[in-house]
C-alpha positions, -999 to 999 in steps of 0.1 A, spaced: -348 84 677 -366 91 643 -349 76 612 -332 100 592 -342 108 556 -327 130 530 -344 146 505 -326 160 474 -351 177 454 -345 215 437 -382 222 435 -392 243 465 -429 235 465 -420 198 463 -391 203 488 -416 218 512 -443 193 508 -421 166 515 -406 180 543 -436 184 563 -451 154 551 -423 129 559 -413 152 595 -441 134 610 -424 102 613 -385 110 604 -359 132 610 -358 152 576 -327 167 560 -332 190 530 -307 197 500 -317 215 469 -292 200 444 -269 169 440 -239 181 451 -254 197 483 -271 160 488 -239 140 484 -223 164 514 -250 160 535 -251 120 528 -216 117 536 -218 140 565 -249 130 583 -256 96 571 -293 93 568 -311 57 568 -328 65 533 -326 92 505 -354 105 485 -341 120 451 -354 139 424 -342 130 388 -347 163 371 -323 190 387 -301 216 370 -258 211 374 -262 175 385 -290 155 378 -305 127 401 -291 100 380 -256 113 381 -261 117 420 -272 83 428 -245 70 407 -217 91 429 -235 80 460 -233 44 454 -195 50 445 -190 67 476 -178 43 506 -196 64 532 -230 63 512 -230 32 490 -254 10 513 -279 38 517 -314 32 498 -322 55 474 -358 64 459 -362 80 429 -389 105 422 -393 113 387 -419 128 362 -400 105 337 -417 70 339 -412 51 306 -393 19 310 -363 33 295 -359 57 324 -369 33 350 -345 9 336 -316 38 335 -324 48 370 -319 15 384 -287 8 365 -272 39 384 -280 23 416 -316 33 427 -333 6 452 -368 20 441 -384 44 417 -415 63 421 -434 84 393 -446 117 400 -473 131 404 -469 106 433 -493 93 462 -476 104 496 -489 72 513 -471 52 491 -440 70 494 -443 66 531 -452 30 525 -421 23 504 -399 41 528 -407 21 558 -406 -11 535 -368 0 527 -359 8 564 -375 -26 575 -354 -44 550 -322 -28 560 -327 -38 597 -342 -71 591 -318 -103 607 -300 -118 576 -308 -156 570 -275 -179 572 -249 -175 544 -261 -185 508 -236 -203 487 -245 -219 453 -220 -230 431 -198 -200 422 -222 -175 438 -215 -167 477 -237 -142 497 -225 -127 528 -256 -120 545 -244 -106 577 -224 -79 556 -248 -80 527 -222 -88 501 -222 -110 471 -194 -124 451 -194 -145 421 -161 -165 413 -143 -149 440 -151 -114 427 -172 -90 449 -202 -76 431 -214 -41 436 -255 -43 441 -282 -19 451 -301 -34 483 -331 -46 463 -309 -62 437 -290 -81 466 -323 -89 481 -341 -103 446 -305 -124 442 -304 -139 481 -342 -147 478 -337 -170 443 -304 -181 454 -316 -194 489 -343 -211 470 -323 -224 440 -341 -250 418 -377 -236 428 -397 -213 408 -404 -182 429 -435 -165 417 -435 -128 409 -464 -126 436 -437 -142 461 -408 -117 449 -432 -87 454 -444 -99 488 -407 -107 499 -390 -76 484 -413 -47 486 -436 -61 517 -462 -36 523 -458 -16 489 -461 -51 471 -494 -41 455 -480 -11 441 -453 -27 422 -455 -40 388 -441 -68 371 -419 -46 350 -401 -33 380 -390 -68 390 -379 -72 354 -357 -40 354 -337 -53 385 -335 -89 369 -319 -74 337 -296 -50 360 -286 -82 379 -275 -99 346 -257 -71 333 -237 -71 366 -231 -107 368 -231 -120 331 -232 -159 346 -269 -149 361 -280 -151 324 -276 -188 327 -284 -189 364 -314 -168 368 -340 -184 342 -373 -169 335 -405 -190 340 -431 -177 314 -461 -165 331 -451 -175 367 -418 -158 378 -380 -166 381 -358 -195 392 -320 -196 402 -301 -232 389 -266 -237 397 
């Protein structure tokens, strides 16, 4: 059975292109706006969502935020497609819960690779439970808590935190983070993308400002 991908895109030409291109390897669901997309996501439970940012009525940011606060859809990876690719736009998109952000115009092979990478990560067998100080990561349920309080993270934020915490005290290079988290699309991932996710982690868990340390020119490390 093919994995199910939900495309939420208001432009008919882009929508048709994505439907044709993705249908070679996936079951494709189509929604023309955010409201319809949220209903499709709740009803059909896709494995991943490709979401346009600039849409009328309900833009992609608001749609993503709604998806990530809905119990039925909060764990579905979301990839933004957008002509807006400044650091501020990417940062804001990630803060709304997106797991990836691909600027338009995009290479269809790169989009395919990113979709497959996120699907592979979602299916991967988790390592043992990770506990470092007040941080507790339940890898079976993909849930993180700090000081006994659960923290809502995107899949990408979760994976970065799990990677750093599982190797606490050791510097993890940016290259290692890219290969581990983005896998097949590591070569298309930039340092800026990693930094955006790290900033989001620090915002959601203020204590991470002390625990996740930047090592200039190398990467990051988690200190208890």
